[in-house]
C-alpha positions, 0 to 999 in steps of 0.5 A: 777135027773140031768135033764138039761134045755137048755136056750134060747139064751141071748140077747146082745142088749137091750132098756136100756142103761148102763147109764140109768141102773146105774142111776136107780139101787137100792136095792129092798126087796119087790117083787110081785108074778108075774112069770118071763119068762124063757127069763128073768131068762136066761138074769140074769144068762147070765149076771152073768156068761155067755159066751159073744161069742158062744163057747167062754171061757170068761165070762161076768164078769172079773176073775183073770187069767181067773180062774173062781172060781164062780158057780151060782145056782138058787132056783126057786119057784112053778109057778115062772118061765114060763116053768120051774119046781120048784127046785134048778138049777146049771147054766152051762156057757159052755152049757148055760143050767141049771142042776136041782140038787134039787127038790121042792120049797125051797125058804122058806128054803133059807129065813130061812137060811138067818136069816128069811129075808122073801123077799127071799121066796117072790121073784120068784127066789133066785140066789146064787153066790158061789165059789171054792176058790182053782181054784184061790188060786191054781194060786195066793196063799192066795191073790187069796181069795181077787180076788175071792171076787172082782169077786163076786162083779163084778157078783153082779153088773152085776145082779143088772144092768141086773135086772134094764134093764129088769124092775126087782129088786134085792138086794145083801144079805150077812147075812146067815148061810153058812152051811144051805145055802150050805145044801139047795143048795146041794153045793159040799164040795169044794164050799162056798156060798158068795152072795144071790140075790132074783130077781123079780118084785119089789113092 
């Protein structure tokens, strides 16, 4: 497997201001089956953990001590993103690319792991924000766990605002069975799931 998909360059200028995105931001739990473009998914992933400058090390979300403990994965449905096969993908910020780590449309399994929240199976994609706590705790000790959670919040808000700017909807989901989500996304043993965020056209 381990197939990599190079993503289009992310846009750094849009038609919606930060103020407008903030004023319109809300949570959506009903989605249409309209497919996303690869460019739309690119912007969502870039907003979560992209590098603002080409070849740079910094990310779009602040991180305590630049330890960057977060990893972003995405479950893509069949025919849900133009030009991208269904499956589980891991976003690689340094390469601005996706690495396929799982095959098949697993959105229904994501929904099952999230206590049957059906909108996770309806949205074209489901973003997972996960963390390797050791990266931050190795520098800050036990307090590093708090910093990781703060960072996850930063990323979640970035995704909310980017989705709004693209005319899409999302919602932050924290109610799920950790072990089941980890299994669906085939997470490494040292990486723990924190946030699920379906993304699609709201209805």
